[in-house]
N, C-alpha and C positions, 0 to 999 in steps of 0.2 A: 493717968494716959487712959485707961479704958474707959472712965467716964465720960472724957471728951470726946472721943470716937463715938460713944453711944449716943452722946448729945446730938453729934453732927449727923450720924445716919437716921434721921428722922424717917418716917414712912414717905413723906412729899419727896425726899431728896432720893430714897432709893428707887421710888417709882420713876423719877426723872432719868437716874442712871439706866436704869431697865430699858426705857423708851429710847435712850440715846444709842445702848448697844444694840437696841432692836433695828434702829434706823441704820447703824453702820453695817449691821449683818445684812439687812435687806438689800442696802446698797452694794454690798459686796456680793451678794448673789446676783444682784441685777447685771452687775459687771461681768461676772461669771458665767452667766448664761446667757448673755446677749448675743442674739445671732446676727450675721451681718444683714445691710439692708436687702430687703426683698424687692426685686423690680415688679413694676405692674404688667399686667397682659401684653399691654401694646408694646413694652419695650422689649419682651421677650421675643414677640413676633417679629419685631424689625431687626433683632438680633441674629435672628435664624438664618444660617447660612448653610444651604444644601451643598453636597459635595458634589454634586453633578451640575452641568450646564445642558440647555436644550436648544435644538435646532429645528426650525419650522420652515416650511416651504411659503411660497408667495402668498399661499391662500390660509395659512395659518395652521395647516397640517403638520403634526409633529413628524418628524423623519428621522429624527437621531438624537443621540444624548452622547456625552463624555464625561467621565468622572474626572474632576480637575483637583480636588482635595482628598488625599489619600490617609488623612489623620483617622477619619471616620467615614462610614457609609450612611449617609442619609440622603433622602430624596426631598422632594417639596414638601411644605407643611401641610399636614392634612386636616381640613376641617372636621370638626366633630360630625357633622351631618355626612360626611364622606366615609365613615366607618361604620360597618354593619351593625345595627341595633344589637344583635345577638354577641357580636364580639364586645361591645360596651358592656352589656350585662354580665356576660360571663368572667370578665376581668374584674368587674366590680364584685361579683360575688366570690371571686377566689381572694382578693387583695384588700377589699374594705367594704364588707356588707351594708354598714350604717352609713356610707359616704354621704347621703342626701340629708341625713339627721343629726350628724354631729357638726361642730364648728371648727374642724381642723384635728380635734384630738378626740378619739374614741375611749371614755373611761370605761365603758363596759369591758373592751379589750384589753385595756390595759389591768383591769381587775383580774380578769380571766388569767393573762398571762403571769400575773403574781401568784395567783392560787397554783396554777400549774408548775411554778418555779418552788413553792414551798413544798408542793407535794412531789417534788421531783420528777414530773411527767413529762413528755415531750409537749413543748409549747410551741405554738404559732406565734407570729411577730404581733407587736401591738402598734406599729406604724401604719398610720392612714395614708391614703394616697396624696392627701396633702402634704404630709411629712415627708414621705419620699420625693415629692415634687419639689419641696424646699431644698433637699439634698441634693437634686440634680441641678437646681439655679444656685446653690454655693456648696461646691464639692467636699469643702473642709468640715461640713457639718456630717459627711458620711465618711471621713477619712479612715485608714485602717487602725483599728484599736479605739476608735470613738463609740464605744457601747456603755460608758458609766453614765450614772444619773445626771451629772452635769451635761453631758451631750444630749441626752434624750430632752432635757429641759430646753436647751437652745433648739431643737428641731421643734418642740412642741409650740415654743415662741414665735419660731418662723412659720409654723402653720397657721397660728393665730393671726400673723400679720398678712399672709396671703389670702385668708379666708374673709379678712375686712376689706379687701380691695377688689378681689376677684369673685365672678360668679362660678357656681359648680361646674356650669358646661365648659367654662375658660380653663378650669383647674383639671377637669377630666380631658379636655383636648391635649392641654399642654403635657400631661403625664403620658399620654398615648404617644406624642411625639417625642418626647425625650428619652423615654425608657430603653433600655438596652434589652434586645432579646437574645440575638445569638452572634457570637463573633464579634464582627465590627458594624453589624447592622443596628442601626440606631432609629427608634420610631416605628409605629405600626405599619408606615408605607413601605420601607425599607423591607421588614420583616415579612410582610404580606407577599411582596414581590419574590424576595430572594429565598424563602422557604416553601412557598406554594405555587409561585407563578401567578399571582393573583393580585388585583386591587382590593383596597382594604373594603371596599364596599361590597364586594363579592366573597367575603369569607363565610364558611359554614360553621356549624356550632362546634362540630370535631375541630375544625381549623382554629377555632377560639379557644377550646379546650387546651389544645397542644401549646398556642401562644402564652396562654396564662400560666401554664405549667412550667415555662421558661422563666417567667420573671424572678422568683425565687433564687434560682441557679442557673443562668443562662448557658452554662457549660456543661449541664449535667448529661449524662450518657443516655440513651435511649430508654433502656429499662427504668431507669429512674424517673425519666419524663412520664413513662407510661403509667407507673404506678400513681404518681401525682395526679394525672388526669384521671385516673379511675376513681380516686377520691373526690375530685371537683364533679364528676359526673353522677355519682351516686347510682352506679348501676353494677349490676352482676356481670354484664356482657363486657367484659373490659379486652377481650382478645385483639380487636381491631386496633386498639390504640398504640400497641407496641410495634405493629407494622406501620401505622400511620407516623410514629415517633421517627422510626428508621429512614421511612421515606422522606419526611422533612429534613432530616439531618443528612441526606444524601447529596450528590452534586447540587451547588448552588445554582440556583436559576438566575438567568440573565437580568440583573436589576434594572430594567428598563421598559417603559411602556410602550417605546418607539418600535419601527420595523428595523432599524438598524440599517437604514438605505444608503446614507452617506457617510460612513465612519472616517473617511480622510478628511472630507471637507469639514465634518465636526471636530475632529483634532486640529483643523486649521484655524476654525474660526472660534471655538470654545475655550478660551484662555483662563476665564476667571469662575469660580463657583457661583452658581445661581443665575448666570448669564442666559437670557432667553433671547436668541438671536432668530430674527426673520431672513430668510434669505430668497435668492431671486430663483430657486429651485422649483420644479413643478413635481409634485411627488407621483402623478401619472407617468410623466417622460422619465424621471428617474429610475421607476421600477422598471419601464419595458426597455430601457437601455442596459440596466443590470441582468434582466432576463437575458437579452439578446446575447450579451458578453458571456454569461455564465453558460449558455446553451454551446456557444462556438468553441469555448475553451473546453468542456466536455467532449464534447466531438472530437477535437484534436488530441485529446488524452496529454496527461502530464509528461509523458517523454518527447513530445513534440513541441508543446509551448504550455507555460504554467501561468503566465500572468499577462492582463490586458487592463486598458481604460479606455473610457468613452467620455467625451465633452460634447453637448449640444449647448448651441448659442443662437439666440432669438437675434435676426441680422439687425432690425432696425434699433433696438435698445442696447444690444450689447450684452443683455442679461444672460447669465448661465442658466439654461433650464434642465440641464443634467450634468451632475460630476460625480463619475464612477472611477475611483481611483484604482479599483481592484475587487476583486469578488472571492478572494480565499482560494477555496477548493483544494487544488494541489500546489498552489504557490508554496514557495521556501520563503518568502519575504512578503507576507500578507501586510504587515503594517507599513510599508513603503508605499508611497502615494506615486503610482503610476502617471496620474495624471499632471503632476508637477515635478516629475525627475527628469534630469537631461539625458538624452539618449540620441545617437547619430540620427541626422534627419533623412539620409538616402535621398531618392529621387524627388523628395517632396518640396525641394527650395528651387527645382527648374521653373516653374511657373514665372517666378519673381525675376528669375534672369532672362528668360524670353520677354517678359514685360519691358525689362531695361533696355533691351536690344531693340525692339520694335519702337518704343516711346524716342530712342536717340536716332530711328532712321536707318539703323544698322540691318534690320530684317523686316520683312513683312510675313504674315502667315504663310505665303505661298513661296517665299525665297528657298533655294535649293541649298541644303547642306550636305556635306559629303560623310556618309556613316561608312567610313573603311578605317583600316587599321592605322594607328598615328602613335607616335613616340615624341615625348616632350622630354627635354633635357631639363632638369630640376637640380636645385642645390643639393639634393638628398639623393640623386640617381635618376634613372630613366622613369617617366611616368607613361604607362601604356594602359589606358582605359579600354574596358571591356563592355559589351552589352550585358544584360541580364542572361540572356539565352546563348551567349558566346557566338553570336552570329551577327554578320553585317547585311546591311540592306542596300548599301550603294547610295546613290543620290535620292536624298527624300527631301519633301517640304519641311519647312519649320513646324507646320501644322500637325504633320505625321510623326516627328521628330518629338514634338512634346506630349502628344496625346498618347504616343507608344512608347514614351519614356526611353528613348535611346540615350546611350551615354555618350558616345563620340561625337554627335552633332551638338550636345550640351557643353563639352569641352570646347568645340569650336567656337560657338557661341560666347563663351567665357574669354576666349582670346580676343574677340571683338570688344567686348563690353570692358574687360580688364579686371583683375582680381580684386584689387583695392576698391574701387568704385562698387563693385558687387557686394562685397563685405559691408560697405557704409549702407548700401541699400538695404540689406539684411537687416542692419541694426536700426534703421529708421522704421522699419516693418515691425519692430517689438522683439527681435530675436535678440536679447540682451546676454545671452549666454557666449555671443562671440566677442571676447573680451581681447583677443588678439588682433594683429593687424593682418592684412591679406596676404602677405608674404608667408606667414606661419600656416595658413590653410593651403594655399597654392592651388593648382589647377583641380585639385579634388573638391574643391568647395562646390563647384558645378554638380558633383555627384553625391553633396551632403555629407561631407566629411565633418562638418560642426554639429555640436550638440545642441539639442533644443528640447523644448517641452510641450507637450501635448497642448497646454492651454496657450502657448505662443503660436503654435502651429494653426489653432483655430480662429485666434485674433487675426494673424495675418490673412489666412484665406477668406476670413469676413471682409477684410478690406478690398478685395477682389471683387466680392458680390454687392459692396457698397459704392461701385464706381472709383476706387482707388483711394478711398477716406479711412484711415485707421484711426481707432481710439482703443484704450483698455477695456477688457471684459470687466463685468460688474458681478461680483458675488452677493451682494446685500442691495436692496433697493436705497439705501442712504449713501452707498458710495459716491464720492465725487463724481459729477458730470464733466469730463475733460474733453475740450474741443476737439472736432475732429482734426487729423493731421494730414495732407494730400500727400499720398506716397507715389502714385502715378497718376496719369492723367484718365478721366472717364472713359476716352476712347480705347486706350490701350488696356484698361482693366476689362473692358467689355470684350475686346480682341481674345485676350488669353482665356477669359471664361468661355467664349464660344469655342476656341480650339478645345479646351479641357472636356466640353460637353459633346465633342464629335464621335460618336460612336464607329463611325466609319474610319476615321483616321486611327482611332485606338485600336482597331481590329488587327493591324499589322502585328501587333504583340500580343493583345489579350483575347482577339477573336471577337465575334458580335454577340455571343451569349455568355457573357460573363457576368460575375456579382456586382458589376460596376453599371450595368444596364438597368434603368429604372422606366416604369411607365409614364414618367412626366420628366419634365426638363432638369437636368443637375450638371453641374460640372466637378468633376472629381480627380484626384491625382493619387497615386499610389506610390509608396517607395519601401525599400528594403536596404537596410545598412549592411556594411561589411560583415561577413563571415555569417550571414543570416540571424544577427543578434536581434533585429527590430524589423517589424512589419507595421507599415502604416497606411491610413486610408483618410484622406481629408477631402470633403467635398460640400458642395453647398447648392440650395436652391434659392428662391427668390424670398423665402421666409426663414431659414434655417441654415446654419452652417453645423456639420457635425464632422468630429474627428475620432478616429480609433487607432490604438496603438496596441499590437499584441507582441511579445516577446518573453524573456526570461529577465526578471528584475536583478538575478545575481549575475546578469552578464553573459551566461553561457549561449552557445548558439542553439537556434530552434533546428528541428529535424522536419524535413519534408513538408516545409510551410513555404508557399509561393506567394507572389505578390497579390494575388487574387483569392488564396484559400485561407490566409490567416485574419487580417483586418477587415478585408472588403465585405464578406457575408454579415458581420455585424453592423458595418455602415449601412448595408442595403437594408437589413431588417429595421435598424433604427429610423431609416428615412421613410421606408414605407408606412411605418407605425404612425409616423408624426403627422398632424393636421396640417397640410402644406398650404391651404389657402389658394392664392392664384399660382397655380403650378405650370403656367406658360412660360415660355423663354422669355427673358427681358428684351424688349425692343431695343435697337443700336440708337446710341446717342448722337447728336448733330456732331459731324466730323467723321463719320465713317460713309465710305464709299462701297458700293457694291459692283463686280464686274464679272462677267464670265471669262474663266480663264482655260487655257489648254497647255500642256507639257511637251517639250520635244523629246522625241525618242520615247514617247508615252511611259515617261517616268512615273506618273499617277494619273488617274483619270480625269477628264475634263471636269469642272466644276462651277458652282458659283461660289465666289471668294470675296472676303471682305477686307477693306484696306483703310488705313488712316487716308484722309483726303489728300491727294496730291501724290500719293505713292503707288497707285494701281497701274497695272499694265496686263495686257491680254496674255502674253506666252511666258512661260519661264523654262529654264533648262539648265543643265550643269554646264559649266565653263569648259570649252573645248580645250584639249591639250595645247592648241598652239597659243591660247589666250593665258598660259599659266607660266609664270616665270619659271625658268629651269632652276631645279635646286636639286642637292643630293639629300635623298631619304633614309639611306642606310648605308653606313651607321650613323648613328644620332651622336652630334657633338659631344665629348666627354665620356664616351663608352669605354668600358674596360672589358677587355676579353682575356680569358685565361687559356692557354693550351693545355690540353690534356694527354699526358705521356701515355696513356693506355689506348688512344686512339691514333692510327696511322696520320702521320703529319699532313699527307696529300689531302686527306678528307677533313682537313679544317680550315679550309678557305673560305674568306668572308666575300659574300656577294655584296657589289656594290649597286645601290638603287638609286636611280634617277628619275624624277618627275618633270613634266612640262615638255616643251618643243626642244630637245637637245640633241637633234640630229646632227648639228652642225657643231657641236661641241666635244671636248675631249677631256678625259680624266688622268690626272697625274697622281699618283702616290708617291710622296715625299719628291725626289728628283726624277723618278720612272715613270715615262708615258704609258697609261694603259690601253689607250686606244679610243676609239668613238665611246661617247656618253651612253649612247643607246644599245650598246652591245651587252650590257649589264655583265661585266667581267668578274671573274672569282679571282681574288688574290690571295697570296700566302705572306703574311707580313710575319716578320720575326719579333721577339720581344724588344719592347721599346715604346717610345712615344712617334706617332705616325700621323702625317697631314695628307688628307686627299683635297685635291682642289678641283673644281670644274671650270675650264677656260674656253671663252668663244674664240671665233676665227681671228679677231684682232689681237689675241694674248691677254685679254682681261679676265681676272680673276672673278668670275660670277658667283660662286657659292665655295666655302670650304668648310671642313669637320676636322677636328683632331680626335684622335682616339688612342687607347693604349693596348699593348698587348703584353701578357706575363707570361 
């Protein structure tokens, strides 16, 4: 048997068997050490996704950025020529001295590492930049525990594959962008900004040494980093490196190249990593609006008002030139966008109410409205509007009532227009926060009980500046162009604008020298919401519409802030800083008549007034008592009164009030004749429901009200 085997195992056959075994072994080794496919440089560039997105103004100026991806922190890809040469040389000197002379594997470094291992000396790594880059591109090549000979062979083969297809400049560039330096900062761009507050091309030699020292151990403490820097620098003067390391690892710098001018708009528009959005903003206007608001809020102090917002719009294009959603400072809700938050409108809705009344012929700018106490019966009880200064002016013209922001005349105007039609008009003017019907808002809608945003306000006032034509505002140049929608007539829009620009009419409330007075033509309206929670100032010139809101985003009331001391100074400063172009008053359109008018009883001074064609007259006055229908003014129907046991009963009489020509009429309480209506009797009504009737000579009931005593 042995002879047979011996004859079979000839030298030729043994050689063949050895060759087969070698081939099998090599095939196994190839499979065991085969790395994953390596992408080419172009694929890596295309796949690069920064964690940030960037916002630019209309002229291409970077104004803000936002972090969108929170998995890691990396900025835009940094080309190799945008990295300081000293940084490139320093990192190569620390990580791969023979980078330009090897083909991906540094055999001298491997031999040196093997010698140090045999001698049991501290050894440096033998991985080249190309091998490290391969691990960044295929993380399983450097997975935890991947330190065996097989793993090194896989890294080496991957490095050879990269070197075969990439240039040295591409390899170094990719390495600098993919390397992790500290914490979540990936790439030299994020590291330079986050650790030194610089761009990569502005790094110094010491900065570069500190960055290089982070690469072997990105989470190393400052003393360890300083010792490593000292070795790299090959100098005996190493004291400065530890202080430099501590400074580098101190509070993170802002990872942005931009000035942070529009953070709220950036949060709104920058929704995907890597986006580069060109907005309609103008960096200069954005900056001046921010400065004006910051200055005013600092002047008011955080105890009076903490938040504010400014929007500036180009009237012709509808493009937003400034969008300041807040400026931080003393704010307790700095992340909330004040320009797009719903707040009570206050008196800022009145121009659209008067426009509707004038358009339908209910009023002219010279029509007389009664600014006197009024009580209105509503489903929820009595509504008793008051003026801002708690004073009543008596008979005033519609011009004075609007410009002076008088509340009672506005409520009387709403009675003419109707709550539901006014609510519908506001909806058509872009106030889409009014989602309820008119009954929900009631008479207080005239005084701005509805919630609106500053953006909606500016868009609405812009429609007045454009002759009653409304269209949405545009935040980006590629926003769709929506056809104009006619909200009111050009003649009505011009009349209301003229009323809002009248400083003499405004003086009854604001005086002649207020923050609303500008050295050029402008139309403006202020507003203050219930309990001083919001202060508005919105106005326009022929070129711009500017809106300002000041208040507290958390909803608590402001302190000692009036209609002209909160938002108005910001509006004035922004308007004066803008390039207004043609700052003259817009000429009246066709369909406007001019008439010299006078007022009976000198209610107001004679003046030149403007009217819709066909509505002009020369004299205006309040309706005389004899012209008014007799009616009961007090109590209001539905009133409920409670008797107070601590007050003598004789002092709890109810005064009956009657208006109009009622000298020949009599009052009846239930079935009791109270006497002449003009005697203003004081009655004592017991508990229960009562009915007061106003009766004429013929015995007809002219008016009646019901009330309850408890």
